[in-house]
C-alpha positions in Angstrom: -54.1 -124.4 -88.1 -52.3 -122.1 -90.6 -54.2 -122.8 -93.7 -57.9 -123.0 -94.7 -60.0 -123.8 -97.8 -61.1 -120.3 -98.2 -64.3 -120.1 -96.0 -62.4 -118.1 -93.4 -60.7 -114.6 -93.3 -57.5 -115.2 -91.3 -56.8 -112.7 -88.5 -54.0 -112.3 -86.2 -53.9 -115.5 -83.9 -54.7 -115.7 -80.2 -52.5 -118.3 -78.7 -53.2 -120.5 -75.5 -53.3 -118.4 -72.5 -53.8 -115.0 -74.4 -56.5 -112.6 -74.5 -57.0 -110.2 -77.5 -59.4 -107.4 -78.3 -60.3 -107.2 -81.9 -61.9 -104.3 -83.7 -62.9 -105.5 -87.3 -64.0 -103.3 -90.2 -66.3 -106.0 -91.2 -67.6 -104.0 -94.2 -64.0 -104.7 -95.7 -64.7 -108.2 -95.6 -68.3 -108.5 -96.8 -71.3 -106.4 -97.3 -75.2 -106.7 -97.4 -77.8 -108.2 -95.1 -76.9 -110.8 -92.5 -79.2 -113.0 -90.3 -77.2 -114.9 -88.0 -74.0 -114.5 -85.6 -72.0 -117.8 -85.5 -69.3 -119.2 -83.4 -67.0 -122.0 -84.5 -64.3 -124.0 -82.4 -63.3 -126.9 -84.6 -61.4 -129.9 -83.2 -61.5 -132.9 -85.6 -59.1 -135.1 -83.3 -60.6 -134.9 -79.8 -64.1 -133.5 -79.8 -63.8 -132.8 -76.0 -60.7 -130.5 -76.5 -60.8 -126.7 -76.7 -62.0 -124.0 -74.7 -62.5 -120.2 -75.7 -64.6 -117.1 -74.8 -66.0 -114.4 -76.9 -67.2 -111.4 -74.8 -68.3 -107.7 -75.2 -69.4 -108.1 -78.7 -70.6 -105.0 -80.5 -71.7 -104.4 -84.1 -72.2 -100.9 -85.1 -71.7 -98.2 -87.9 -68.6 -96.2 -87.4 -68.5 -92.7 -88.7 -64.8 -92.7 -90.1 -63.2 -89.4 -91.0 -62.9 -88.8 -94.7 -59.3 -88.4 -96.1 -58.8 -84.8 -97.3 -56.4 -84.2 -100.2 -55.8 -81.2 -102.3 -56.8 -81.7 -105.9 -55.7 -78.7 -108.1 -55.2 -76.7 -105.0 -58.7 -77.3 -103.9 -59.8 -79.7 -100.9 -61.4 -83.0 -101.9 -62.9 -85.5 -99.4 -62.1 -89.1 -100.2 -64.4 -91.4 -98.4 -62.6 -93.6 -95.8 -63.7 -96.9 -97.7 -60.8 -99.1 -97.7 -60.6 -101.8 -100.5 -58.3 -104.7 -100.5 -55.4 -103.9 -102.9 -53.8 -107.4 -102.8 -54.6 -110.8 -101.3 -51.6 -110.2 -99.0 -53.6 -107.5 -97.1 -54.4 -108.1 -93.2 -57.8 -106.7 -93.1 -58.2 -106.1 -89.6 -55.2 -103.6 -89.7 -57.0 -100.3 -90.3 -55.6 -97.5 -92.4 -56.1 -94.7 -89.8 -57.2 -91.2 -90.8 -56.6 -88.3 -88.5 -59.3 -86.2 -87.1 -58.7 -83.3 -89.5 -58.6 -85.8 -92.5 -55.0 -84.7 -93.6 -53.0 -87.7 -92.2 -53.2 -91.5 -93.1 -51.4 -93.8 -90.7 -50.4 -97.4 -91.7 -49.8 -99.9 -88.9 -48.9 -103.5 -89.6 -49.4 -105.3 -92.9 -51.7 -102.9 -94.9 -52.6 -103.1 -98.7 -55.4 -100.6 -99.2 -56.9 -98.8 -102.2 -59.2 -95.8 -101.5 -61.9 -95.1 -104.2 -61.6 -91.5 -105.5 -65.0 -89.6 -105.9 -64.2 -89.4 -109.7 -61.2 -90.5 -111.8 -58.2 -88.3 -111.8 -56.7 -87.9 -115.4 -52.9 -87.9 -114.9 -51.1 -85.9 -117.7 -47.4 -85.5 -118.2 -47.7 -82.3 -116.2 -49.2 -83.9 -113.1 -47.4 -83.4 -109.9 -47.9 -85.0 -106.5 -46.8 -83.6 -103.1 -47.0 -85.2 -99.7 -45.2 -85.7 -96.4 -44.1 -89.2 -95.3 -42.4 -90.7 -92.2 -41.5 -94.1 -90.8 -42.0 -94.6 -87.2 -41.5 -98.4 -86.7 -39.3 -100.3 -89.3 -40.7 -103.7 -88.5 -41.9 -104.1 -92.2 -40.5 -104.7 -95.5 -41.4 -101.8 -97.9 -43.7 -98.9 -98.2 -45.5 -97.4 -101.3 -48.0 -94.6 -102.1 -49.6 -93.7 -105.4 -52.7 -94.0 -107.7 -54.0 -96.8 -109.7 -56.7 -97.4 -112.1 -57.5 -100.9 -110.9 -56.9 -103.1 -107.8 -54.1 -105.1 -109.2 -51.0 -103.8 -107.3 -48.3 -105.2 -109.9 -50.0 -104.7 -113.3 -48.5 -101.3 -113.9 -45.8 -99.0 -112.4 -48.0 -96.5 -110.8 -46.8 -96.7 -107.1 -44.0 -94.7 -105.5 -41.5 -96.6 -103.5 -40.8 -94.7 -100.2 -38.9 -97.3 -98.1 -37.4 -100.7 -98.6 -37.1 -102.3 -102.1 -39.9 -103.3 -104.4 -39.8 -104.0 -108.2 -42.1 -102.3 -110.7 -42.4 -99.2 -108.7 -41.3 -95.4 -109.3 -38.2 -95.9 -107.3 -35.8 -93.3 -108.1 -36.5 -90.9 -105.3 -34.7 -90.6 -102.0 -36.1 -93.2 -99.4 -37.4 -92.1 -96.0 -34.8 -92.1 -93.2 -36.8 -93.7 -90.1 -37.5 -91.1 -87.6 -37.1 -88.1 -90.0 -40.1 -86.6 -91.8 -39.6 -86.1 -95.6 -41.5 -83.9 -98.1 -41.8 -85.2 -101.6 -42.7 -83.2 -104.6 -42.8 -85.8 -107.5 -43.5 -85.1 -111.3 -45.7 -88.2 -111.2 -46.9 -87.8 -114.8 -43.3 -87.9 -116.1 -43.7 -91.7 -116.3 -45.8 -92.8 -119.2 -47.3 -95.6 -117.3 -49.1 -93.2 -115.1 -50.8 -91.0 -118.1 -54.4 -92.3 -117.7 -57.5 -92.0 -115.6 -56.7 -93.1 -112.0 -59.6 -94.3 -109.7 -57.9 -95.1 -106.6 -55.4 -93.7 -103.9 -53.1 -96.7 -102.9 -51.3 -97.3 -99.6 -49.2 -100.4 -99.2 -47.0 -101.2 -96.0 -45.7 -104.7 -96.6 -45.1 -106.7 -93.4 -44.0 -110.4 -94.2 -43.3 -111.1 -90.5 -45.3 -113.6 -88.5 -46.6 -110.6 -86.5 -48.7 -108.7 -89.0 -49.4 -105.9 -86.6 -45.9 -104.4 -86.5 -44.6 -101.4 -88.4 -45.9 -97.9 -88.7 -45.7 -95.2 -91.2 -47.4 -92.0 -92.1 -48.5 -90.3 -95.4 -50.0 -86.6 -94.9 -50.8 -83.5 -96.7 -51.5 -85.2 -100.0 -51.7 -82.7 -103.0 -52.3 -83.7 -106.6 -52.2 -80.8 -109.3 -51.2 -79.9 -112.7 -47.8 -77.9 -113.0 -48.5 -74.4 -114.5 -48.7 -74.3 -118.2 -46.1 -72.2 -120.1 -47.5 -69.0 -121.6 -45.8 -68.7 -124.9 -47.0 -66.3 -127.6 -46.6 -67.8 -131.1 -47.6 -65.6 -133.9 -50.7 -63.5 -132.7 -51.8 -66.1 -130.5 -51.0 -66.8 -126.7 -50.5 -70.4 -126.4 -51.0 -72.3 -123.0 -48.5 -75.0 -123.4 -48.8 -78.2 -121.3 -45.9 -78.4 -118.8 -44.6 -81.6 -120.5 -40.8 -81.7 -120.0 -38.7 -84.1 -122.2 -35.0 -84.7 -122.1 -33.3 -82.6 -124.9 -29.9 -83.9 -124.8 -28.7 -87.2 -126.4 -26.2 -88.2 -124.0 -28.5 -88.7 -120.9 -26.8 -86.4 -118.7 -30.0 -84.5 -117.8 -32.2 -86.4 -115.3 -35.8 -87.4 -116.6 -37.2 -86.2 -113.2 -35.1 -83.0 -112.8 -37.7 -80.5 -114.0 -37.7 -76.8 -114.8 -39.8 -74.7 -112.6 -42.6 -72.7 -114.3 -44.0 -69.7 -112.3 -47.6 -69.7 -111.3 -48.5 -67.3 -114.1 -46.7 -69.3 -116.7 -44.5 -66.5 -118.0 -41.2 -67.6 -116.4 -39.2 -70.8 -116.7 -36.5 -71.2 -114.1 -33.5 -73.7 -114.3 -31.5 -75.3 -111.3 -28.4 -77.3 -111.7 -27.6 -79.2 -115.0 -30.7 -79.5 -117.2 -31.6 -79.9 -120.7 -35.3 -80.0 -121.2 -37.9 -79.4 -124.2 -41.3 -78.7 -124.3 -43.7 -79.8 -127.2 -45.4 -76.7 -128.9 -47.8 -76.3 -131.5 -46.0 -76.6 -134.8 -44.9 -73.2 -136.1 -43.3 -72.4 -139.5 -40.3 -69.9 -139.4 -40.4 -67.2 -141.9 -37.5 -65.1 -142.9 -38.6 -62.3 -140.5 -39.7 -64.4 -137.4 -38.3 -63.2 -134.2 -37.8 -64.9 -130.8 -38.2 -62.6 -128.0 -37.6 -63.3 -124.3 -35.9 -62.0 -121.1 -33.0 -63.8 -119.6 -31.8 -63.5 -116.0 -28.7 -65.2 -114.8 -28.1 -65.9 -111.1 -25.4 -68.6 -111.2 -23.3 -69.4 -114.3 -22.4 -72.8 -115.6 -20.7 -73.9 -118.7 -23.7 -73.2 -121.2 -26.8 -71.2 -120.9 -29.0 -71.5 -124.0 -32.4 -71.4 -125.6 -33.5 -73.4 -128.6 -36.5 -73.7 -131.0 -36.2 -77.1 -132.8 -37.8 -79.5 -135.1 -37.1 -82.6 -133.0 -35.4 -83.5 -129.6 -32.3 -84.8 -131.3 -29.9 -82.0 -130.2 -26.4 -82.5 -131.5 -27.4 -85.6 -133.7 -27.2 -83.5 -136.9 -25.1 -80.9 -138.9 -27.5 -77.9 -138.3 -27.9 -75.6 -135.2 -31.2 -74.7 -133.4 -29.8 -73.1 -130.3 -28.5 -69.7 -129.2 -26.0 -69.6 -126.4 -26.6 -66.7 -124.1 -24.0 -67.1 -121.3 -21.4 -69.7 -120.0 -17.9 -70.5 -119.5 -17.3 -73.2 -122.0 -15.6 -72.1 -125.3 -15.7 -73.7 -128.7 -19.3 -74.9 -128.8 -19.9 -76.1 -132.4 -23.6 -77.0 -132.3 -24.9 -73.6 -131.1 -25.1 -70.0 -132.3 -23.1 -67.8 -130.1 -25.0 -64.7 -129.3 -22.6 -61.7 -129.3 -24.7 -59.8 -126.6 -24.0 -62.5 -123.9 -25.2 -61.9 -120.3 -22.3 -61.2 -117.9 -21.9 -63.7 -114.9 -23.4 -62.2 -111.6 -21.8 -61.5 -108.4 -22.6 -63.9 -105.7 -26.1 -63.0 -104.4 -26.9 -60.9 -107.3 -28.2 -61.5 -111.0 -28.0 -60.0 -114.3 -31.0 -59.6 -116.5 -31.2 -58.8 -120.3 -33.9 -58.6 -122.9 -33.3 -60.5 -126.1 -34.8 -60.4 -129.6 -33.3 -62.8 -132.1 -34.4 -62.9 -135.8 -34.3 -66.7 -136.0 -35.6 -66.4 -139.5 -32.2 -65.2 -140.5 -30.8 -68.5 -139.3 -33.3 -71.2 -140.4 -36.2 -69.8 -142.3 -38.6 -72.3 -143.7 -38.1 -74.9 -140.9 -41.0 -76.0 -138.6 -40.7 -75.5 -135.0 -42.1 -78.2 -132.8 -40.2 -77.8 -129.5 -39.1 -74.9 -127.2 -36.0 -76.2 -125.3 -33.7 -74.8 -122.6 -30.1 -75.6 -121.7 -28.1 -75.2 -118.6 -25.2 -77.4 -118.9 -23.1 -78.2 -115.8 -20.3 -81.0 -116.1 -18.8 -80.2 -112.8 -18.9 -82.7 -109.9 -21.6 -80.7 -108.3 -24.6 -80.9 -110.7 -26.8 -78.7 -108.4 -24.7 -75.5 -109.5 -26.4 -73.2 -111.8 -29.5 -71.0 -111.8 -31.1 -68.9 -114.6 -34.6 -67.8 -115.6 -36.2 -67.3 -119.0 -39.5 -65.2 -119.1 -41.8 -63.4 -121.4 -41.1 -65.8 -124.4 -42.6 -65.0 -127.8 -42.1 -66.2 -131.2 -43.6 -63.6 -133.4 -43.6 -61.7 -136.8 -42.3 -58.2 -136.8 -44.7 -55.9 -138.4 -45.1 -52.1 -138.2 -48.3 -50.1 -137.7 -46.9 -47.3 -135.5 -44.1 -46.3 -137.8 -46.1 -47.1 -140.9 -47.4 -43.8 -141.1 -47.2 -40.4 -143.1 -46.9 -38.4 -139.8 -43.8 -37.6 -137.8 -43.5 -39.1 -134.5 -41.7 -37.3 -131.7 -40.4 -39.8 -129.1 -40.6 -38.7 -125.3 -36.8 -39.0 -124.4 -34.6 -37.1 -122.0 -31.6 -39.3 -123.0 -30.8 -40.8 -126.2 -30.5 -44.3 -124.9 -31.7 -47.5 -126.0 -33.8 -48.1 -122.9 -35.5 -44.8 -123.3 -36.0 -45.2 -127.1 -37.6 -48.7 -126.3 -39.8 -47.1 -123.5 -40.9 -44.3 -125.7 -42.0 -46.7 -128.5 -44.0 -48.7 -125.8 -45.6 -45.4 -124.6 -46.7 -44.5 -128.2 -48.1 -47.9 -128.7 -50.0 -47.7 -125.4 -51.7 -44.4 -126.6 -52.5 -45.8 -130.2 -56.1 -46.9 -130.7 -55.3 -48.7 -134.0 -51.9 -50.4 -133.4 -51.7 -53.5 -131.2 -48.1 -54.5 -131.7 -45.6 -54.5 -129.0 -42.4 -52.6 -129.0 -40.2 -55.4 -130.3 -42.5 -56.1 -133.3 -42.1 -52.4 -134.3 -38.4 -52.1 -133.6 -37.4 -55.4 -135.3 -39.7 -54.5 -138.3 -37.8 -51.1 -138.7 -34.3 -52.5 -138.0 -33.8 -55.5 -140.3 -31.0 -56.8 -138.1 -30.1 -60.2 -136.5 -30.7 -59.5 -132.9 -31.2 -56.9 -130.2 -27.4 -56.2 -129.8 -27.3 -55.0 -133.4 -30.4 -52.8 -132.7 -28.9 -51.4 -129.7 -25.7 -50.5 -131.6 -27.7 -48.9 -134.4 -29.7 -46.8 -132.0 -26.4 -45.7 -130.3 -25.1 -44.8 -133.8 -28.0 -42.7 -134.5 -27.7 -41.0 -131.0 -24.0 -40.5 -131.0 -24.1 -39.0 -134.5 -25.9 -36.0 -133.2 -23.1 -35.5 -130.6 -20.4 -36.1 -133.2 -21.7 -33.5 -135.5 -20.7 -30.9 -132.7 -17.3 -32.4 -131.9 -13.8 -31.8 -132.8 -11.0 -34.4 -133.2 -8.4 -35.0 -130.4 -5.7 -34.4 -133.1 -6.6 -30.6 -132.3 -4.7 -30.9 -129.0 -1.6 -30.0 -130.9 -0.5 -29.0 -134.3 2.0 -31.7 -134.3 -0.7 -34.2 -135.3 -1.8 -37.7 -134.5 1.5 -39.5 -133.7 2.6 -36.7 -131.3 -0.7 -37.0 -129.4 -0.5 -40.9 -129.3 3.1 -40.8 -128.0 2.2 -38.1 -125.4 -0.4 -40.5 -124.0 2.4 -43.0 -123.5 4.3 -40.6 -121.6 6.6 -39.6 -124.4 7.2 -36.2 -126.2 8.7 -33.0 -125.1 5.5 -32.2 -123.1 6.6 -35.1 -120.8 10.3 -34.9 -120.9 11.1 -31.2 -120.5 11.1 -29.3 -117.2 9.9 -25.7 -117.0 12.2 -22.9 -116.2 12.9 -21.9 -112.6 13.1 -18.4 -111.4 16.9 -18.2 -112.3 16.0 -19.3 -116.0 17.4 -22.7 -115.8 16.1 -25.3 -118.1 14.6 -22.8 -120.6 11.3 -24.5 -121.2 7.6 -23.3 -120.5 4.9 -25.9 -120.7 2.0 -23.3 -120.9 3.7 -22.0 -124.1 4.9 -25.2 -125.7 1.4 -26.8 -125.0 -0.5 -23.6 -125.6 -2.8 -25.3 -128.0 -4.3 -27.0 -124.8 -5.6 -23.6 -123.7 -7.0 -22.9 -127.1 -9.0 -26.1 -127.4 -10.2 -25.6 -123.7 -11.7 -22.3 -124.6 -13.4 -24.0 -127.6 -14.8 -26.8 -125.4 -15.9 -24.5 -122.7 -18.9 -23.3 -124.9 -20.9 -26.2 -126.5 -18.3 -28.5 -128.3 -17.6 -32.1 -127.9 -14.2 -33.9 -128.3 -14.0 -37.2 -130.1 -12.7 -40.2 -128.2 -9.1 -40.6 -129.5 -8.7 -43.7 -131.9 -5.6 -44.7 -130.3 -4.2 -48.0 -128.8 -4.4 -47.0 -125.2 -8.2 -46.0 -125.5 -9.5 -49.1 -127.6 -11.4 -51.8 -125.8 -12.4 -50.0 -122.7 -14.8 -52.8 -121.8 -15.2 -51.4 -118.2 -15.9 -47.9 -119.5 -13.4 -46.2 -117.4 -10.0 -44.6 -118.0 -7.4 -42.9 -116.0 -4.0 -41.2 -116.1 -1.2 -41.9 -113.6 1.7 -39.4 -113.4 4.9 -39.8 -111.6 6.7 -36.3 -112.1 5.9 -32.6 -111.7 7.7 -30.5 -114.5 6.8 -27.2 -113.0 9.2 -27.8 -110.0 12.4 -29.3 -111.3 13.9 -32.4 -112.5 13.2 -34.4 -109.4 9.9 -32.9 -108.4 7.1 -35.2 -107.6 3.2 -34.8 -108.0 1.0 -35.0 -104.9 1.0 -38.5 -103.9 -2.7 -39.9 -103.9 -2.3 -43.6 -104.7 0.0 -46.7 -104.3 1.4 -48.6 -107.2 0.8 -52.4 -107.0 2.2 -54.0 -110.1 2.3 -53.5 -114.0 1.5 -56.3 -116.4 3.2 -55.3 -119.6 1.1 -57.7 -121.5 -1.8 -55.5 -121.2 -0.3 -52.6 -123.0 2.3 -54.1 -125.4 2.4 -50.9 -127.7 3.1 -48.7 -124.8 5.8 -51.1 -123.1 7.2 -52.3 -126.4 7.5 -55.8 -125.2 5.2 -58.8 -125.6 5.2 -59.9 -121.9 6.6 -59.2 -118.4 5.9 -57.2 -115.4 7.0 -55.0 -112.6 6.1 -55.5 -108.9 5.9 -52.6 -106.4 3.7 -52.4 -103.4 4.1 -50.7 -100.0 4.5 -47.3 -101.6 7.9 -48.5 -103.1 7.3 -46.6 -106.3 7.4 -43.1 -104.4 4.9 -40.4 -105.0 2.3 -41.0 -107.8 -0.9 -39.3 -108.8 -3.8 -41.0 -110.6 -6.9 -39.3 -111.9 -9.8 -40.9 -113.8 -13.4 -40.9 -115.0 -16.0 -43.4 -116.1 -19.1 -43.4 -118.4 -22.5 -45.2 -118.6 -23.3 -48.4 -120.4 -25.2 -46.8 -123.4 -23.2 -44.6 -125.8 -26.1 -42.2 -126.0 -25.4 -41.1 -122.3 -23.9 -37.5 -122.4 -21.0 -38.7 -120.3 -20.5 -41.5 -122.8 -20.9 -39.5 -126.0 -18.7 -36.7 -124.6 -16.2 -39.0 -122.9 -13.4 -37.4 -125.1 -14.2 -34.1 -123.3 -13.6 -35.9 -119.7 -10.2 -37.2 -121.0 -9.2 -33.7 -122.3 -10.2 -32.1 -119.0 -8.3 -34.7 -117.1 -5.1 -33.5 -119.2 -5.8 -30.0 -118.9 -6.4 -29.9 -115.2 -3.4 -32.0 -114.3 -0.8 -31.9 -117.0 -1.4 -28.2 -118.3 -2.4 -26.7 -115.0 -0.3 -28.6 -112.5 2.6 -29.9 -114.6 2.0 -33.6 -113.9 3.8 -35.6 -116.4 5.4 -39.1 -117.4 4.3 -42.6 -116.9 4.9 -45.6 -114.8 7.7 -47.5 -116.5 6.2 -50.0 -119.0 2.8 -48.4 -118.7 0.7 -46.0 -120.6 0.4 -42.5 -119.0 -3.2 -42.4 -119.9 -5.5 -45.2 -121.1 -8.4 -47.6 -120.4 -8.2 -48.9 -116.8 -7.6 -52.4 -118.2 -4.3 -51.2 -119.8 -3.0 -49.2 -116.8 -1.1 -50.3 -113.7 -3.0 -51.9 -110.9 -3.1 -49.1 -108.1 -5.0 -48.7 -104.9 -7.1 -45.6 -105.9 -7.5 -42.8 -108.3 -9.1 -39.3 -107.8 -12.3 -38.8 -110.0 -14.0 -36.2 -112.1 -17.3 -36.3 -113.9 -19.0 -34.3 -116.7 -22.1 -32.4 -116.3 -24.0 -31.6 -119.5 -26.7 -29.1 -120.1 -28.5 -29.9 -123.2 -31.9 -30.2 -125.2 -32.7 -33.3 -127.0 -35.3 -34.3 -129.6 -35.7 -37.6 -131.2 -38.2 -37.8 -134.2 -39.2 -40.3 -136.7 -39.3 -38.5 -139.9 -42.0 -40.2 -142.1 -41.0 -38.6 -145.2 -37.5 -40.3 -145.2 -38.4 -43.2 -142.7 -35.6 -42.4 -140.5 -35.1 -41.4 -136.9 -33.4 -37.9 -136.6 -31.8 -36.8 -133.3 -31.0 -33.3 -132.5 -28.8 -32.4 -129.5 -28.4 -28.8 -128.4 -25.4 -28.5 -126.0 -25.7 -25.3 -123.7 -22.9 -26.1 -121.5 -20.5 -28.7 -120.4 -18.8 -28.7 -116.9 -16.2 -30.7 -115.4 -16.4 -31.4 -111.6 -15.1 -33.8 -109.0 -17.0 -36.8 -108.2 -16.9 -36.1 -104.6 -15.3 -39.5 -104.1 -12.7 -41.7 -105.7 -13.1 -43.5 -109.0 -13.6 -46.9 -107.3 -16.6 -45.5 -105.2 -17.9 -43.4 -108.2 -18.2 -46.6 -110.2 -20.5 -48.0 -107.7 -22.8 -45.1 -108.1 -23.1 -46.1 -111.8 -24.0 -49.5 -110.8 -26.8 -48.2 -108.5 -28.0 -46.0 -111.6 -28.0 -49.3 -113.8 -25.1 -47.7 -116.0 -23.0 -50.6 -115.1 -23.3 -53.9 -113.8 -22.1 -55.6 -110.4 -19.8 -57.9 -112.5 -18.2 -54.8 -114.1 -17.6 -53.3 -110.7 -16.2 -56.7 -109.5 -13.7 -56.4 -112.5 -12.9 -52.7 -111.9 -11.9 -53.7 -108.3 -9.1 -55.8 -109.7 -7.6 -52.7 -111.1 -8.4 -50.2 -108.4 -7.7 -52.6 -105.3 -8.2 -50.1 -102.5 -6.1 -49.0 -99.5 -3.9 -51.9 -98.2 -5.3 -54.0 -101.3 -1.8 -54.4 -103.1 -0.5 -57.3 -101.2 -3.5 -59.5 -102.1 -3.5 -58.2 -105.7 0.1 -59.1 -106.2 -0.3 -62.3 -104.5 -3.1 -63.1 -107.0 -1.1 -61.9 -110.0 2.0 -63.9 -109.1 -0.2 -67.1 -108.4 -1.2 -66.8 -112.0 2.5 -67.0 -113.0 2.9 -70.1 -110.7 4.8 -67.9 -108.1 4.1 -67.3 -104.4 4.3 -63.8 -102.9 5.2 -63.1 -99.3 5.1 -59.6 -98.3 7.8 -58.6 -95.6 8.3 -55.0 -95.1 9.5 -53.5 -98.5 11.2 -56.8 -99.6 9.5 -58.6 -102.4 
């Protein structure tokens, strides 16, 4: 008989001729005192029909292994009591727990709820991790989760792992039979789960006639709160619940794709396309409020930004609350562009920058209720992109270190922003009365918009000390600015004329005509600096490297060549329009087709306060003196400057390299009487020597010394392409013009 009035618990049937062994958890059916054991064989039609045997009957208490889960990273024993989670449960099918307590095995039709020792309060920051697998697919669907009661369908609290079932958390990847899967699920993101949960629930639904088929495993269950964000607001460190809300209004950021908060709470990492906001205690922005943080970029996408907002309706208004820090997408109207953007990293590397933004200059008077992060990726592969924000502070800049009547001397060996910042930190650490951090002091003193402006102002203070001891590049000749500018383009008599030979032919002597070079050299040999020329060839040296390339030797006749140390690949005339006197065009060389050519360059660090940066004009002058004045090297590659920033010069294989060595004393003092920083530099000697390697390799030394970035080295390598690099460089350049390059001997 298949249906009964309710007086029986229905087990798996034994049919005619069969013998079955049953192990029944009778405590799952009823509990309490019992006085009789009864046997029923009911036959209402023919009272003589029917024969059955019960044998080997045992009733005993079984010590079942507790299920061990991790709760807040601590082991928690959950009693192996198994309550019926739905009337569809087949009670004789046990939820088996492994001897070590970490694994629950479901066989057959199982709907079970395991009471927790105490309710677990699920918050928006609750995370569940576990391993799961399906070994026998003879069932309909599988779920695992938490619940506050024993009604499987009253709320959406169970996670669907296999098959199809409505009213479940079902957006995660389903188990592939035979392949174990690890799940890490932001369980509390669903509002329906945000309550006290009393049960762990396991359901393997088997609607077949044979209720014993189907097998799945749930193991290594861990329930914990994701780390809170440590966010300083004003003078208080706030521990912000790791509740992540979608910040975009176009739904492109997944609800369940969360940012990763470090265990200590001080760093937030983003992966792929994501727009998320964290609710924070309301904070009113004053005119001076600054937002301080570090930003590290591993993989660039269209937009990387940080936002402090009143609400989460980004874009649905006519005011801005976000600051873009990096990205490839231009023309973004709903964000402030930070001019001190982070350069994209080279593969396998990262670039990191500190930021301090005076948000009070942008939206003073508004209340901040959300801290938001944007990593926008509109490509087909939404997983691309990685960045980290750390050490986030929303603070008021105040001064106690510099609010003094006493002069303060900063311990600095180089007048750079990094050393300036470190010196302020050191003074604050020694103070017994001032509890500020360095950004509070610095931004209180410099009433500027952001750290980029501060860095530039510190650079101005530092370079002023060098400029006071420098002479203008116009001193190179009495013929003035225009002559010098034309000279660097390969023009003027210094380049065109040829020196007298022994028989008196030609009648020109460079060392006489350019005798002022010797005079200036004698002046610079003591302790003078030379200003960087304000000429078109030397403006916009973003890679902080310059070089000269010569194609003639005027000391040895009209057709004399310099020592050949480089091959010319191509010249893009658009890079130096004022030198080439055309708007666009190019010339292609390669394979040494240009003949002998000599290139010599130098580079400088990424802070104007480094001596080689402040005195880079000296390096340029010495390049001219050592090569033009001493060796007679003159004239330019057609269509190119003779000397200039590497970005404006021809693309070549290599260049010799020289560097400055500066012997100096430096003092940086805060003068309390005038509330100003005063820098004094005493230059003892300036020497000029070979780098011991070519310019390309010397630039890598700057990267190692943190005076240049890997990205800048990558860009430099597109101008100094290395031995045998011309073919690839020419091919890439012509491809940008829609042309294909095939290198066959000297034919192009």
